[in-house]
MIPAMI-520606 format. One line per field, with one value per atom (N, C-alpha, C, CB): residue in one letter; atom name; x, y, z. Coordinates in steps of 0.1 Angstrom, whole numbers, m for minus. Glycine has a CB too. Example, Ala and Ser with C-alpha at 12.3 -4.5 7.8 and 13.67 -1.06 7.14 Angstrom:
BEGIN
type = c(A	A	A	A	S	S	S	S)
atom = c(N	CA	C	CB	N	CA	C	CB)
xx = c(132	123	132	113	128	137	129	141)
yy = c(m57	m45	m33	m45	m22	m11	0	m6)
zz = c(78	78	78	90	71	71	79	57)
This chain:
BEGIN
type = c(X	X	X	X	X	X	X	X	X	X	X	X	X	X	X	X	X	X	X	X	X	X	X	X	X	X	X	X	X	X	X	X	X	X	X	X	X	X	X	X	X	X	X	X	X	X	X	X	X	X	X	X	X	X	X	X	X	X	X	X	X	X	X	X	X	X	X	X	X	X	X	X	X	X	X	X	X	X	X	X	X	X	X	X	X	X	X	X	X	X	X	X	X	X	X	X	X	X	X	X	X	X	X	X	X	X	X	X	X	X	X	X	X	X	X	X	X	X	X	X	X	X	X	X	X	X	X	X	X	X	X	X	X	X	X	X	X	X	X	X	X	X	X	X	X	X	X	X	X	X	X	X	X	X	X	X	X	X	X	X	X	X	X	X	X	X	X	X	X	X	X	X	X	X	X	X	X	X	X	X	X	X	X	X	X	X	X	X	X	X	X	X	X	X	X	X	X	X	X	X	X	X	X	X	X	X	X	X	X	X	X	X	X	X	X	X	X	X	X	X	X	X	X	X	X	X	X	X	X	X	X	X	X	X	X	X	X	X	X	X	X	X	X	X	X	X	X	X	X	X	X	X	X	X	X	X	X	X	X	X	X	X	X	X	X	X	X	X	X	X	X	X	X	X	X	X	X	X	X	X	X	X	X	X	X	X	X	X	X	X	X	X	X	X	X	X	X	X	X	X	X	X	X	X	X	X	X	X	X	X	X	X	X	X	X	X	X	X	X	X	X	X	X	X	X	X	X	X	X	X	X	X	X	X	X	X	X	X	X	X	X	X	X	X	X	X	X	X	X	X	X	X	X	X	X	X	X	X	X	X	X	X	X	X	X	X	X	X	X	X	X	X	X	X	X	X	X	X	X	X	X	X	X	X	X	X	X	X	X	X	X	X	X	X	X	X	X	X	X	X	X	X	X	X	X	X	X	X	X	X	X	X	X	X	X	X	X	X	X	X	X	X	X	X	X	X	X	X	X	X	X	X	X	X	X	X	X	X	X	X	X	X	X	X	X	X	X	X	X	X	X	X	X	X	X	X	X	X	X	X	X	X	X	X	X	X	X	X	X	X	X	X	X	X	X	X	X	X	X	X	X	X	X	X	X	X	X	X	X	X	X	X	X	X	X	X	X	X	X	X)
atom = c(N	CA	C	CB	N	CA	C	CB	N	CA	C	CB	N	CA	C	CB	N	CA	C	CB	N	CA	C	CB	N	CA	C	CB	N	CA	C	CB	N	CA	C	CB	N	CA	C	CB	N	CA	C	CB	N	CA	C	CB	N	CA	C	CB	N	CA	C	CB	N	CA	C	CB	N	CA	C	CB	N	CA	C	CB	N	CA	C	CB	N	CA	C	CB	N	CA	C	CB	N	CA	C	CB	N	CA	C	CB	N	CA	C	CB	N	CA	C	CB	N	CA	C	CB	N	CA	C	CB	N	CA	C	CB	N	CA	C	CB	N	CA	C	CB	N	CA	C	CB	N	CA	C	CB	N	CA	C	CB	N	CA	C	CB	N	CA	C	CB	N	CA	C	CB	N	CA	C	CB	N	CA	C	CB	N	CA	C	CB	N	CA	C	CB	N	CA	C	CB	N	CA	C	CB	N	CA	C	CB	N	CA	C	CB	N	CA	C	CB	N	CA	C	CB	N	CA	C	CB	N	CA	C	CB	N	CA	C	CB	N	CA	C	CB	N	CA	C	CB	N	CA	C	CB	N	CA	C	CB	N	CA	C	CB	N	CA	C	CB	N	CA	C	CB	N	CA	C	CB	N	CA	C	CB	N	CA	C	CB	N	CA	C	CB	N	CA	C	CB	N	CA	C	CB	N	CA	C	CB	N	CA	C	CB	N	CA	C	CB	N	CA	C	CB	N	CA	C	CB	N	CA	C	CB	N	CA	C	CB	N	CA	C	CB	N	CA	C	CB	N	CA	C	CB	N	CA	C	CB	N	CA	C	CB	N	CA	C	CB	N	CA	C	CB	N	CA	C	CB	N	CA	C	CB	N	CA	C	CB	N	CA	C	CB	N	CA	C	CB	N	CA	C	CB	N	CA	C	CB	N	CA	C	CB	N	CA	C	CB	N	CA	C	CB	N	CA	C	CB	N	CA	C	CB	N	CA	C	CB	N	CA	C	CB	N	CA	C	CB	N	CA	C	CB	N	CA	C	CB	N	CA	C	CB	N	CA	C	CB	N	CA	C	CB	N	CA	C	CB	N	CA	C	CB	N	CA	C	CB	N	CA	C	CB	N	CA	C	CB	N	CA	C	CB	N	CA	C	CB	N	CA	C	CB	N	CA	C	CB	N	CA	C	CB	N	CA	C	CB	N	CA	C	CB	N	CA	C	CB	N	CA	C	CB	N	CA	C	CB	N	CA	C	CB	N	CA	C	CB	N	CA	C	CB	N	CA	C	CB	N	CA	C	CB	N	CA	C	CB	N	CA	C	CB	N	CA	C	CB	N	CA	C	CB	N	CA	C	CB	N	CA	C	CB	N	CA	C	CB	N	CA	C	CB	N	CA	C	CB	N	CA	C	CB)
xx = c(8	0	9	m9	19	28	34	38	37	43	33	47	21	11	10	m2	10	9	21	8	33	45	44	57	39	38	28	33	17	7	13	m6	20	27	37	33	45	54	48	63	37	30	24	19	18	12	23	5	35	46	51	57	52	56	46	57	33	23	23	9	26	26	38	26	49	61	61	73	55	55	44	54	34	23	26	11	33	37	47	44	55	64	57	75	46	38	30	29	25	18	27	11	39	49	53	61	54	58	47	62	35	24	22	11	25	24	35	26	47	58	55	71	50	46	35	41	25	15	20	4	29	35	43	44	51	58	49	67	38	28	22	17	18	12	22	8	35	45	47	59	47	48	36	50	24	13	13	0	18	19	30	23	40	51	45	63	37	31	21	25	14	4	12	m4	23	31	37	42	41	47	35	52	24	12	8	0	8	5	15	4	28	38	37	52	34	32	20	30	9	m3	0	m15	8	12	20	19	29	38	30	49	20	11	3	1	m2	m10	m1	m16	12	21	24	34	26	28	16	31	4	m9	m10	m21	m6	m6	4	m3	16	26	21	39	14	9	m2	4	m10	m21	m15	m30	m4	3	9	14	14	19	8	27	m3	m15	m20	m27	m19	m23	m14	m24	m1	9	7	24	5	3	m10	1	m21	m33	m31	m44	m24	m21	m13	m14	m3	5	m4	17	m12	m21	m31	m29	m36	m44	m37	m50	m25	m17	m14	m4	m11	m9	m21	m4	m33	m45	m49	m57	m46	m49	m40	m47	m28	m18	m23	m4	m27	m32	m45	m35	m54	m66	m63	m75	m53	m49	m44	m39	m35	m29	m40	m19	m49	m60	m69	m68	m72	m81	m74	m84	m61	m53	m54	m39	m52	m53	m67	m49	m77	m91	m94	m101	m89	m91	m84	m86	m72	m65	m72	m50	m78	m85	m98	m89	m104	m116	m112	m123	m101	m97	m93	m84	m86	m83	m95	m74	m105	m118	m125	m127	m125	m132	m125	m132	m112	m104	m106	m89	m106	m109	m123	m107	m133	m146	m147	m156	m141	m141	m134	m134	m122	m115	m124	m102	m131	m140	m152	m146	m157	m168	m163	m174	m151	m146	m143	m132	m137	m135	m147	m127	m158	m170	m177	m180	m176	m182	m175	m182	m162	m154	m157	m139	m158	m162	m176	m161	m185	m198	m198	m208	m190	m188	m182	m180	m172	m165	m175	m153	m183	m193	m203	m199	m208	m218	m212	m223	m199	m193	m191	m179	m188	m186	m200	m180	m210	m223	m228	m234	m224	m227	m218	m226	m208	m198	m187	m206	m186	m175	m163	m179	m151	m138	m136	m126	m130	m128	m117	m124	m119	m109	m98	m116	m99	m89	m80	m97	m67	m58	m52	m46	m57	m52	m62	m52	m57	m65	m72	m58	m84	m91	m84	m106	m85	m78	m86	m76)
yy = c(m12	0	13	0	11	23	25	20	14	15	22	1	18	24	39	17	43	56	64	57	58	65	66	57	56	57	68	43	69	79	93	77	94	107	111	106	101	104	107	91	100	103	117	92	120	134	145	135	142	151	153	147	142	142	150	128	147	155	170	149	173	187	194	188	188	194	194	188	184	184	192	170	194	202	216	201	223	237	238	244	228	228	227	217	219	218	230	205	236	249	260	252	260	270	268	269	256	254	258	239	255	259	274	252	281	296	302	301	295	300	298	293	287	284	293	269	296	305	319	305	324	337	338	340	327	327	327	315	320	320	333	309	340	353	363	358	362	371	369	369	357	354	359	338	358	363	379	359	385	400	404	405	396	399	398	390	387	385	396	371	400	411	424	413	426	438	438	440	426	424	427	410	421	423	438	415	445	459	467	464	464	471	469	466	457	454	462	439	462	470	484	467	490	504	507	508	498	499	499	488	490	490	503	478	508	520	532	523	532	543	543	541	531	530	535	516	532	537	552	531	558	572	579	576	573	579	578	571	567	567	577	552	579	589	603	588	605	618	620	619	610	610	613	597	606	609	623	599	629	643	652	647	649	657	657	652	645	643	651	628	650	657	672	652	677	691	696	694	688	692	692	682	682	682	694	669	697	709	722	710	723	735	736	735	725	724	728	710	723	726	741	717	746	760	769	764	765	772	772	767	760	759	767	744	767	775	790	773	795	809	812	812	804	806	806	795	796	795	807	782	812	824	836	826	837	848	847	848	835	833	837	819	832	835	850	828	857	871	879	877	874	880	877	875	865	862	870	847	873	882	896	882	901	914	915	919	904	904	903	892	896	895	908	884	915	928	938	933	938	947	943	946	930	926	930	911	929	933	948	929	956	971	974	978	968	970	967	962	956	951	961	937	966	976	989	979	993	1005	1004	1009	992	989	988	976	982	981	994	971	1002	1016	1024	1023	1023	1031	1026	1029	1012	1007	1012	992	1013	1018	1032	1016	1040	1054	1056	1062	1048	1048	1044	1039	1033	1028	1039	1015	1046	1057	1068	1062	1071	1082	1078	1086	1066	1061	1062	1047	1058	1058	1072	1051	1081	1096	1102	1103	1096	1101	1109	1109	1109	1116	1108	1121	1114	1106	1102	1114	1090	1085	1093	1070	1096	1104	1095	1112	1082	1074	1067	1064	1068	1061	1048	1070	1046	1035	1023	1038	1011	1000	996	988	990	986	974	982	974	963	950	967)
zz = c(0	0	0	12	8	8	m5	19	m12	m25	m35	m30	m34	m43	m40	m41	m27	m23	m28	m8	m27	m32	m48	m28	m54	m69	m73	m74	m65	m69	m66	m60	m55	m52	m62	m38	m67	m77	m90	m79	m93	m106	m105	m108	m94	m92	m94	m79	m88	m89	m103	m80	m110	m124	m132	m129	m130	m137	m134	m134	m122	m117	m123	m102	m124	m130	m145	m125	m151	m166	m172	m171	m165	m170	m173	m160	m164	m167	m179	m155	m180	m192	m205	m191	m205	m217	m219	m216	m208	m210	m214	m196	m208	m211	m226	m202	m230	m244	m254	m247	m250	m259	m259	m255	m248	m247	m256	m232	m255	m263	m278	m259	m281	m295	m300	m297	m291	m294	m296	m283	m288	m289	m302	m277	m306	m318	m330	m319	m329	m340	m342	m338	m330	m331	m337	m317	m333	m338	m353	m330	m357	m371	m379	m373	m373	m380	m381	m373	m370	m370	m381	m356	m382	m392	m406	m390	m408	m421	m425	m422	m414	m416	m420	m404	m414	m416	m431	m406	m435	m448	m458	m450	m456	m465	m466	m461	m454	m454	m461	m439	m460	m467	m482	m462	m486	m501	m506	m503	m498	m502	m503	m492	m493	m494	m506	m481	m509	m521	m534	m521	m535	m546	m548	m545	m536	m537	m540	m523	m536	m539	m554	m531	m560	m574	m582	m579	m577	m584	m583	m577	m571	m569	m578	m554	m580	m589	m603	m588	m607	m621	m623	m624	m613	m614	m615	m602	m608	m609	m623	m598	m629	m642	m652	m646	m650	m659	m658	m655	m646	m644	m651	m629	m650	m657	m672	m653	m677	m692	m696	m695	m688	m691	m691	m682	m681	m680	m692	m667	m696	m707	m720	m709	m722	m733	m733	m733	m721	m720	m724	m706	m719	m722	m737	m714	m743	m758	m765	m762	m761	m768	m766	m762	m754	m752	m761	m737	m762	m771	m785	m770	m790	m804	m806	m807	m795	m796	m797	m784	m789	m790	m803	m779	m809	m822	m833	m825	m832	m842	m842	m840	m829	m828	m834	m813	m832	m838	m853	m833	m859	m873	m878	m877	m871	m875	m875	m866	m865	m864	m875	m850	m879	m890	m903	m891	m905	m917	m918	m917	m906	m906	m910	m892	m905	m909	m924	m901	m929	m943	m952	m946	m947	m955	m955	m949	m944	m943	m952	m929	m952	m961	m975	m958	m979	m993	m997	m994	m987	m990	m993	m979	m985	m987	m1000	m975	m1003	m1016	m1027	m1016	m1026	m1037	m1039	m1034	m1028	m1029	m1035	m1015	m1031	m1037	m1052	m1030	m1056	m1070	m1078	m1071	m1072	m1079	m1081	m1071	m1070	m1071	m1082	m1058	m1082	m1092	m1106	m1089	m1107	m1121	m1125	m1120	m1116	m1119	m1124	m1107	m1116	m1120	m1134	m1110	m1136	m1149	m1160	m1149	m1158	m1167	m1170	m1163	m1160	m1162	m1170	m1148	m1167	m1175	m1189	m1168	m1192	m1206	m1213	m1206	m1206	m1212	m1215	m1203	m1206	m1208	m1218	m1194	m1222	m1232	m1225	m1241	m1213	m1206	m1206	m1192	m1207	m1205	m1191	m1210	m1190	m1176	m1169	m1177	m1157	m1150	m1143	m1139	m1145	m1138	m1148	m1129	m1146	m1154	m1147	m1158	m1135	m1127	m1129	m1112	m1132	m1133	m1120	m1139	m1121	m1109	m1103	m1113	m1089	m1082	m1082	m1068)
């Protein structure tokens, strides 16, 4: 009986001393696993941040390209408007010259019909 009691006491002692080691080991393993998961989360977050940064840089490049295209288009518009204004002035001047020439030709024609000599030695424009 005494032997059984000693065996039970020894068994209980063995269980008592081995149990914290197993718990301690599993706590250590759990802490390592948590640390590894946090590290992996950080790596994933860094990759996501890098991807987003690349997208932001591409968007900035797109903005730059669009702004340059807009500036070029505005420059072409300004130039074209200046050409159009000059063409309008030229057309107005040509119209006035044509009216003056037509009026002079009518006066000359009326003078010829009336039998008067033409007072102009300059050809019509």
